[in-house]
C-alpha positions in Angstrom: 0.0 -0.4 0.1 1.7 3.2 -1.5 1.3 6.4 0.7 1.6 9.8 -0.5 2.6 12.6 1.9 0.8 16.1 1.0 2.8 19.0 2.6 2.7 22.4 1.0 5.7 24.2 2.7 7.9 20.6 2.3 10.1 20.1 -0.1 9.4 16.5 -1.7 6.2 16.5 -0.7 2.7 17.2 -2.7 1.8 20.9 -2.5 -2.1 20.0 -2.9 -4.4 17.0 -2.3 -5.5 17.6 -5.9 -2.1 16.3 -7.4 -1.7 13.2 -4.9 -4.9 12.2 -5.6 -3.7 12.4 -9.6 -1.0 10.1 -8.5 -2.4 7.8 -6.0 -2.8 4.0 -7.1 -5.6 2.0 -6.2 -5.5 1.8 -2.2 -3.7 4.2 -2.0 -3.0 6.3 1.3 -2.8 10.1 1.1 -1.5 11.7 4.5 -2.3 15.3 4.5 -0.7 17.5 6.6 -2.0 20.6 8.5 -3.6 23.1 6.8 -6.7 24.3 4.8 -7.1 23.2 1.4 -9.5 25.1 -0.6 -10.0 22.0 -3.0 -12.8 19.7 -4.1 -12.7 16.5 -5.4 -14.9 14.2 -8.2 -13.1 10.9 -7.8 -15.0 8.2 -10.5 -14.1 4.1 -9.6 -11.2 5.0 -7.5 -10.1 3.7 -4.2 -8.1 6.1 -2.1 -7.9 7.1 2.0 -7.2 10.6 2.4 -6.4 11.1 6.1 -4.7 13.6 8.4 -1.4 13.6 9.5 -1.2 12.2 13.2 -1.9 15.2 15.5 -2.5 17.2 12.5 -5.6 20.1 11.6 -6.7 19.5 7.8 -9.8 21.4 6.7 -11.1 21.0 3.4 -12.5 24.0 2.5 -15.5 24.3 -0.2 -17.5 27.5 0.7 -16.4 29.0 -2.8 -17.9 26.0 -4.9 -21.5 25.0 -5.5 -20.6 21.1 -5.4 -19.9 18.7 -3.0 -15.9 18.7 -1.4 -16.1 14.7 -1.7 -18.2 13.6 -4.9 -17.7 10.0 -5.2 -19.3 7.2 -7.4 -17.7 3.9 -7.9 -14.9 2.4 -5.8 -14.3 3.2 -2.1 -13.1 6.5 -0.2 -12.3 6.4 3.3 -12.0 9.7 5.0 -10.0 10.2 8.4 -8.9 12.8 10.7 -10.3 15.9 8.8 -12.9 19.2 9.0 -14.5 19.3 5.9 -16.8 22.5 5.2 -19.3 22.9 2.0 -21.8 25.2 0.8 -23.3 22.5 -1.1 -23.6 18.8 0.4 -20.4 17.8 1.8 -19.3 14.4 1.3 -21.6 12.8 -1.4 -21.1 8.8 -2.3 -23.0 6.9 -5.0 -22.5 3.2 -5.0 -19.5 3.5 -3.2 -17.8 1.7 -0.2 -17.7 4.8 2.1 -16.0 5.2 5.5 -15.9 8.6 7.4 -14.1 8.1 10.4 -13.4 10.7 13.5 -14.2 13.6 11.0 -16.6 17.1 11.6 -18.4 18.3 8.4 -20.5 21.1 8.0 -22.7 22.0 4.8 -24.6 25.1 4.6 -27.3 23.8 1.9 -27.3 20.2 1.5 -26.6 17.4 3.8 -23.3 16.6 5.7 -23.0 13.3 4.1 -25.0 11.7 1.4 -25.4 8.2 0.6 -26.8 7.0 -2.4 -27.0 3.0 -3.3 -24.1 2.4 -1.2 -23.9 -1.5 0.0 -21.4 -0.7 2.5 -20.8 2.3 4.4 -19.7 3.6 8.0 -20.2 7.0 9.5 -17.8 6.6 12.8 -17.1 9.3 15.7 -17.7 11.5 13.7 -20.0 15.5 13.9 -22.3 16.9 11.4 -23.4 20.7 12.3 -24.2 23.5 11.3 -26.0 22.1 7.6 -29.6 21.8 5.9 -29.4 18.4 6.7 -27.2 15.8 8.9 -26.8 12.7 7.3 -29.2 11.1 3.9 -29.0 7.6 3.2 -30.8 6.4 0.3 -31.2 2.8 -0.7 -28.1 1.9 1.1 -26.8 -0.5 4.2 -24.4 0.2 6.1 -24.2 1.7 10.0 -23.9 5.1 11.5 -22.3 4.6 14.9 -21.0 7.1 17.9 -21.5 10.4 16.1 -23.1 13.6 16.5 -25.5 15.2 14.6 -26.5 19.1 16.5 -27.0 22.4 15.0 -29.0 21.4 11.5 -32.0 23.1 9.6 -33.8 20.5 9.1 -33.9 16.3 9.8 -30.4 15.0 11.3 -30.5 11.4 9.8 -32.9 10.8 7.2 -33.1 6.8 5.9 -35.2 5.8 3.2 -35.1 2.6 0.9 -32.3 1.5 3.2 -31.3 -0.7 6.3 -28.5 0.7 7.7 -27.9 0.4 11.6 -27.7 3.8 13.7 -25.8 3.2 16.9 -25.1 5.1 19.9 -25.4 8.5 18.1 -26.6 11.5 19.5 -29.1 14.0 17.8 -30.3 17.2 18.7 -30.7 20.9 18.2 -32.7 20.0 14.5 -34.9 22.0 13.1 -37.2 20.1 12.0 -37.2 15.9 13.2 -34.2 14.1 14.4 -35.1 10.8 12.3 -36.8 10.7 9.6 -37.7 7.2 7.9 -39.6 6.9 4.9 -40.4 4.7 1.8 -40.1 0.9 3.1 -36.8 1.9 4.9 -36.0 -0.6 7.7 -33.1 0.9 10.0 -31.9 -0.4 13.3 -32.1 2.6 15.8 -30.3 1.1 18.9 -29.1 3.4 22.2 -29.0 6.5 20.5 -30.4 10.3 22.7 -32.7 12.1 20.7 -33.5 16.0 21.8 -34.2 19.9 20.9 -35.9 18.7 17.5 -38.1 21.4 16.2 -40.5 18.3 15.0 -40.7 14.8 16.3 -38.2 13.2 17.7 -38.0 9.7 15.3 -40.7 10.5 12.6 -41.6 6.8 10.7 -43.3 7.3 7.4 -44.6 6.0 4.1 -44.6 2.4 4.8 -41.2 2.3 6.9 -40.7 -0.1 9.5 -37.8 1.0 12.0 -36.8 -1.5 14.8 -35.8 1.4 17.5 -34.3 0.1 20.7 -32.9 1.4 24.0 -33.0 5.0 22.7 -33.9 8.4 24.5 -36.0 10.8 23.0 -36.6 13.4 25.1 -37.3 17.5 25.7 -38.3 18.0 21.5 -41.4 20.2 20.6 -43.2 17.4 18.6 -44.2 14.2 19.9 -41.3 11.4 20.6 -42.2 8.8 18.3 -44.7 8.9 15.3 -45.4 6.4 13.1 -47.8 7.1 10.1 -50.3 5.2 8.2 -49.3 1.3 7.2 -45.8 1.7 9.3 -44.7 -1.2 11.0 -41.6 -1.9 12.9 -40.6 -2.0 17.0 -40.1 0.3 19.7 -38.0 -1.6 22.7 -36.9 -0.1 25.8 -37.4 3.1 25.1 -37.3 6.3 27.7 -39.6 9.2 26.2 -39.7 12.2 28.2 -41.0 15.7 27.9 -42.3 15.6 24.5 -45.9 17.0 22.8 -48.5 14.0 23.5 -48.7 11.5 23.2 -45.3 10.8 23.5 -45.2 7.8 21.1 -48.3 8.6 17.9 -49.5 5.5 15.9 -51.8 6.6 13.2 -54.4 4.6 12.0 -53.3 1.7 9.9 -50.1 1.7 11.5 -48.9 -1.6 13.5 -45.6 -1.2 15.2 -44.8 -3.3 18.4 -44.3 -0.9 21.5 -43.1 -2.9 24.8 -42.9 -0.4 28.0 -40.9 2.3 28.0 -37.7 2.0 30.3 -38.5 3.5 33.6 -35.8 5.9 35.1 -36.5 5.4 39.0 -35.3 8.4 41.6 -32.2 7.4 42.7 -31.5 4.7 40.5 -31.9 1.0 40.7 -34.2 -1.5 40.6 -36.5 -3.1 43.6 -35.6 -6.5 45.2 -38.8 -7.8 43.6 -38.3 -6.8 40.1 -34.4 -8.4 40.3 -35.5 -11.6 41.6 -38.5 -11.3 39.4 -35.8 -10.7 36.4 -33.9 -13.7 37.9 -36.7 -15.8 37.8 -36.7 -14.8 33.8 -33.4 -16.2 32.9 -33.8 -20.0 31.4 -32.9 -23.3 33.9 -30.4 -22.5 36.8 -33.0 -23.5 39.4 -30.6 -24.6 41.6 -28.9 -21.2 40.9 -31.7 -19.0 41.4 -32.7 -20.9 44.8 -29.1 -20.2 46.2 -29.1 -16.5 45.3 -33.1 -16.5 46.7 -31.5 -17.9 50.0 -28.5 -15.0 50.2 -31.1 -12.5 49.6 -33.5 -14.0 52.5 -30.3 -13.6 54.8 -29.0 -10.6 53.7 -32.8 -9.0 54.1 -33.6 -10.8 57.5 -29.7 -9.6 58.8 -30.8 -5.8 57.8 -34.2 -6.3 59.3 -32.7 -7.3 62.6 -29.7 -4.4 62.3 -32.8 -1.6 62.1 -34.6 -3.5 65.2 -31.4 -2.8 67.4 -30.7 -7.0 67.8 -27.3 -8.2 67.9 -26.2 -9.3 64.1 -23.5 -11.9 63.0 -21.1 -10.7 60.3 -22.2 -11.6 56.8 -19.7 -12.3 54.0 -21.1 -11.4 50.6 -18.3 -12.6 48.2 -19.4 -15.8 46.5 -17.8 -18.5 44.3 -19.4 -19.5 41.3 -18.7 -22.7 39.8 -19.1 -24.2 36.5 -18.4 -23.9 32.8 -18.5 -21.3 29.9 -21.9 -19.8 28.7 -24.0 -20.8 32.0 -24.9 -17.6 33.0 -22.5 -16.4 35.8 -21.7 -13.0 34.6 -25.1 -12.1 34.1 -26.4 -13.2 37.5 -23.5 -11.6 39.2 -24.7 -8.3 38.3 -28.1 -9.1 39.2 -27.0 -9.9 42.5 -24.8 -6.7 42.8 -27.9 -4.6 41.9 -30.1 -6.8 44.7 -27.1 -5.7 47.1 -27.6 -2.0 46.4 -31.4 -2.5 46.8 -31.2 -3.8 50.2 -29.0 -1.1 51.4 -26.0 -3.3 51.8 -23.6 -1.8 48.8 -24.0 1.7 48.4 -23.0 2.0 44.5 -24.0 -1.7 43.1 -21.6 -1.2 40.6 -20.0 -3.9 38.4 -16.6 -4.3 37.4 -15.4 -7.5 35.4 -11.8 -8.4 35.4 -9.3 -11.7 34.6 -5.7 -12.3 35.9 -4.1 -9.5 33.2 -6.4 -6.7 34.8 -4.6 -7.8 38.7 -1.3 -9.4 37.9 1.9 -7.3 37.2 5.3 -8.1 35.5 7.3 -7.5 38.8 7.5 -8.1 42.3 5.3 -5.6 44.1 3.7 -4.5 40.6 0.5 -7.0 41.2 -0.3 -5.8 44.7 -0.6 -2.4 43.5 -2.6 -3.4 40.6 -4.9 -5.7 42.6 -5.3 -2.7 45.5 -6.2 0.0 43.0 -8.7 -2.3 41.0 -10.2 -3.3 44.4 -10.5 0.1 46.0 -12.6 0.8 42.5 -14.9 -1.5 43.6 -15.9 -0.6 46.6 -19.3 -0.1 47.3 -20.0 -2.8 44.3 -18.9 -6.3 42.8 -15.7 -7.1 41.7 -16.1 -10.3 39.4 -12.9 -12.0 38.6 -13.5 -14.9 35.8 -11.6 -17.6 35.4 -9.9 -16.9 38.9 -8.0 -20.2 39.0 -5.6 -18.8 36.6 -4.4 -17.1 39.5 -3.0 -19.8 41.5 0.6 -21.4 41.3 -1.5 -24.5 40.5 -2.7 -23.5 37.2 0.4 -22.6 36.3 -0.1 -19.3 34.6 2.7 -17.1 36.2 4.1 -18.3 39.1 4.4 -16.0 41.8 2.8 -12.9 40.1 -0.5 -14.4 40.4 -0.2 -15.5 44.1 0.7 -12.3 45.3 -2.8 -11.0 43.5 -4.4 -13.8 45.7 -2.3 -12.7 49.3 -3.4 -9.1 48.5 -7.1 -10.2 47.4 -7.3 -12.1 50.5 -6.4 -9.5 52.8 -8.4 -6.6 51.1 -11.3 -8.5 51.4 -10.9 -8.9 55.1 -10.1 -5.3 55.9 -13.5 -4.1 53.3 -15.7 -7.1 53.7 -18.7 -4.5 54.5 -17.7 -2.5 50.9 -17.5 -4.9 48.6 -19.0 -8.4 46.9 -16.3 -10.1 45.5 -17.1 -12.8 43.0 -14.8 -15.3 41.9 -16.0 -18.0 38.7 -14.3 -20.4 36.7 -14.4 -23.6 36.5 -15.4 -26.1 39.2 -12.3 -28.5 39.5 -9.7 -25.5 38.6 -11.7 -23.3 41.4 -10.9 -26.2 44.0 -7.2 -25.2 43.3 -8.0 -22.0 43.3 -9.0 -22.3 46.6 -6.1 -23.9 47.9 -3.9 -21.4 47.2 -4.0 -19.2 50.3 -5.0 -20.6 54.0 -7.4 -18.1 54.3 -9.2 -17.7 51.0 -11.7 -20.2 51.2 -13.3 -18.8 54.6 -13.4 -15.3 52.9 -16.1 -16.7 50.5 -20.3 -17.2 51.9 -20.7 -20.0 50.0 -20.2 -21.8 46.4 -22.7 -21.9 43.9 -23.2 -24.2 40.7 -23.9 -23.4 37.4 -24.7 -26.6 36.0 -24.5 -27.4 31.9 -28.1 -26.3 30.2 -29.9 -29.0 28.7 -31.1 -29.4 25.3 -34.7 -27.8 26.3 -33.2 -24.8 27.7 -30.4 -24.1 25.0 -33.7 -23.8 22.4 -35.7 -21.8 25.2 -32.5 -19.1 24.9 -32.6 -19.2 20.8 -36.6 -18.6 20.7 -35.7 -16.0 23.1 -32.9 -14.6 21.0 -35.3 -14.6 17.7 -37.9 -12.8 19.8 -35.6 -10.2 20.8 -34.3 -9.7 17.0 -38.2 -9.6 15.7 -37.2 -13.0 14.3 -39.5 -16.3 14.1 -38.5 -19.6 14.3 -40.4 -22.2 12.9 -41.6 -25.2 14.8 -40.3 -27.7 12.4 -36.8 -26.2 13.2 -37.0 -27.3 17.2 -36.5 -31.2 16.8 -33.5 -30.3 14.3 -32.2 -27.5 17.2 -33.0 -30.2 19.9 -30.9 -32.7 18.3 -28.1 -30.6 17.9 -27.9 -29.5 20.9 -28.1 -33.2 22.4 -24.9 -34.0 20.9 -23.1 -30.8 21.2 -23.6 -30.8 24.8 -21.1 -33.9 25.1 -18.2 -32.4 23.1 -15.3 -31.0 25.6 -15.4 -27.5 25.8 -18.8 -27.0 24.9 -20.4 -23.2 25.2 -23.6 -23.2 26.9 -25.4 -20.1 26.1 -22.5 -18.9 23.9 -23.0 -21.9 21.6 -26.6 -21.1 21.3 -26.0 -17.2 20.6 -23.2 -18.5 17.8 -25.9 -20.7 15.9 -28.4 -17.9 16.3 -26.2 -15.5 14.4 -25.2 -18.1 12.2 -29.3 -18.6 11.1 -29.5 -15.2 10.7 -26.3 -15.1 8.1 -28.1 -18.6 7.1 -31.7 -16.8 6.3 -30.2 -13.1 4.9 -28.0 -15.6 1.8 -31.5 -17.3 1.5 -33.5 -13.9 1.4 -31.3 -12.2 -0.7 -31.3 -14.8 -3.6 -35.2 -14.4 -4.1 -34.8 -11.4 -6.6 -37.0 -8.8 -4.7 -37.5 -7.7 -1.7 -39.3 -10.0 1.0 -42.1 -8.9 3.0 -42.5 -8.5 6.8 -43.1 -12.4 7.7 -40.2 -13.7 4.9 -38.0 -11.1 7.2 -39.0 -12.4 10.3 -39.2 -16.2 9.4 -36.7 -18.5 10.0 -36.7 -21.7 8.6 -35.3 -25.4 8.7 -33.0 -24.8 5.9 -31.5 -21.8 7.9 -30.9 -24.1 10.9 -29.5 -26.9 8.9 -27.2 -24.2 7.2 -26.1 -22.9 10.6 -25.1 -26.2 12.0 -23.5 -27.5 8.9 
């Protein structure tokens, strides 16, 4: 891959970006030094990367022209670390593989980024502002992630006849709508924040079917989310606050699926009964649920006795989770931390998962320092150490440095036993070796909770739940095939339990996508949701 350097004040370098573009081979990289470049580009079937030098501030100023700064058709273009200002649209891509990463973009009389008929595009960690529209997507698939759209005259993001993923974006200060989908668009909007819009937060029109998940829409002049006639889609775990009534408006003839919005309780956290209900909702794990409930009951009574002025004994909140990977240990540990907060035992309830590399240093004394820092950051919450047995000498994974971490943990757990919950996790046999690594280690833990492998029916339930969460429906005819597969797979060494179920589900989705693309037409909603026996068979292989 050839790199061409642009630096107007440097002998031997290209004086303009245009000169470098002219000479660059396919897949060439043009690295641009500090400066403002009054240049525009019309690229056809080129494959280029244009990026700012490390630490450089590179501005492309197209305000003197009535056409885009970057107009691209065919090939691919990557823009990285640039500032692009234009009178017309700033970046226009047509039938192109476009990547915009770490850029700031403005376009006074058009969209900051316009993507048309692109099978793949990415806008990541960028800012689009002071534009007529933020990002316009037509008939394209791709991803907009960790990007800010702010202070635009019209709509923040517009999607028509496309299915992009819009993830972890912030859209604010839009003169019209925050996100507008139309013409059968099927975007996924996940984890976004939409606010300060002159119109609706998210508007859905012309038979669009967006999937809107874990998104906050607040402080907008219009309604939070508006579905027009003939539209569908889903609204899952979204927060709608301070919008025009109703928060979600569904026109006659629209049929979206809407789950209850996320409820933000004052002071944060959920109630004990709610958390236990969530725990009960997990597939399988009957013995684990009973053990956690027993721990919660003991802690609750302990707190009641303390409040009544009665004597109370010492109660350890530290636990051992023993079992194979993929059996829900991390999920249960998170819930346990929330339960301790809800019970008033831990003030924060925060959760941090660490492994050997987070605790063990590179020389004597470094490990104790690292372990102490991590431990103190977890005070008031839960420290979850996965594969804890790798710290012990018997694991053969680092000698005295791992042992130093264990010895430090033993002392810290005793000194702060009422201020933190430590959960260590790993295979049952190896955890026995771990506890033997220090004479006082086993006594620090209240009990060991065994996580058994999921059976075939449990794993089938997990697959069904994944399908439902993703707006898919598994055909009943596939159940026997999946059950037989899981029955056989469970006997293989290193079986991943729920991890295997997730891997298989992703394979089923991929097989469905390949099947639908082969239809030669746009599938209907029922076809898009259905996961058929051939999809399952292809994923199993």
